[in-house]
Structure formats: structure tokens, C-alpha cells
ROTITI-488992 format. One record per residue (C-alpha): residue in one letter; z, x, y. Coordinates in steps of 0.2 Angstrom, whole numbers, padded with zeros to 4 digits, always signed. Layout:
% residues N
AZXY...
//
This chain:
% residues 83
M+0000+0000+0000L+0003+0015+0011L-0016+0020+0010V-0021+0002+0015S-0009+0002+0030T-0014+0019+0035L-0033+0016+0034F-0031+0000+0044A-0021+0009+0058I-0034+0023+0059T-0049+0012+0059W-0043-0002+0070A-0033+0008+0083P-0048+0015+0093A-0055-0003+0096Q-0038-0010+0101V-0035+0005+0113F-0053+0003+0120Y-0050-0016+0123L-0033-0012+0131I-0041+0001+0143V-0055-0011+0148N-0042-0025+0152I-0030-0014+0162H-0043-0004+0172H-0055-0015+0179T-0065-0001+0186F-0068+0007+0169T-0086+0008+0165F-0090-0002+0149H-0102+0007+0137A-0109-0005+0124N-0115+0009+0113F-0098+0017+0112F-0090+0000+0109N-0102-0004+0095A-0098+0013+0087I-0080+0009+0088L-0082-0008+0080I-0093-0001+0066V-0078+0010+0062A-0066-0004+0062Y-0077-0015+0051L-0079-0001+0038Y-0061-0005+0034L-0066-0022+0029C-0079-0015+0017T-0068-0002+0010N-0052-0012+0007P-0058-0021-0008F-0063-0005-0016I-0046+0002-0013Y-0037-0013-0021A-0049-0012-0036T-0046+0006-0039K-0028+0009-0035F-0018-0007-0040D-0017-0011-0058P-0015-0030-0057V-0031-0031-0047K-0040-0019-0059R-0035-0029-0074V-0041-0045-0067L-0058-0037-0062L-0060-0029-0079A-0057-0046-0087L-0071-0054-0077V-0084-0041-0083P-0094-0051-0096C-0102-0037-0106K-0087-0030-0115K-0089-0023-0132Y-0078-0032-0145A-0072-0024-0160Q-0082-0028-0176P-0073-0034-0191S-0072-0021-0204D-0075-0033-0219S-0093-0035-0224V-0099-0052-0225E-0110-0056-0240L-0123-0069-0239T-0126-0080-0254
//
């Protein structure tokens, strides 16, 4: 859970700081390209979060593995005779 929280803080903090600066200093020049780059970094968190849960947390990993339809099932060791 520490990884999820840390990644959230790292990716969303620049966008929130930028938003705070724009609202406090009205003379701040707004660069749309810079803001878009910050938002892309923030939205990367949304893309990586499911992968973190899928690889790091065992309950989520078990549920996802149970959803995979192409599992190999053990074959019975007894041979079946056709009559």
C-alpha cells in the first residue's frame, strides 16, 4: 500500500502545485503545453495502479488468476477403456 500511496503523491503533486500557483498568482503565465505534460504524468498513475494491485497484492492476484479461462487442468491418471 505504501507503493500505491507514494506513486499517487509523486504523480499528482505537480498538477496540484501548478493549480495552486495559478490560483494564488493571477499574473502567472499559463502554459498549456506544460500543464498538459503535468496532467499526462498524473494520469499515468491511473494506468499503472491496476498493474500494481495485480502484481503486488495476493488477494487481487488470486481473483485475476481465477478469471483466466485457459487454465490447464490435471488429467486423470486412470486410462479409460472404450468398449
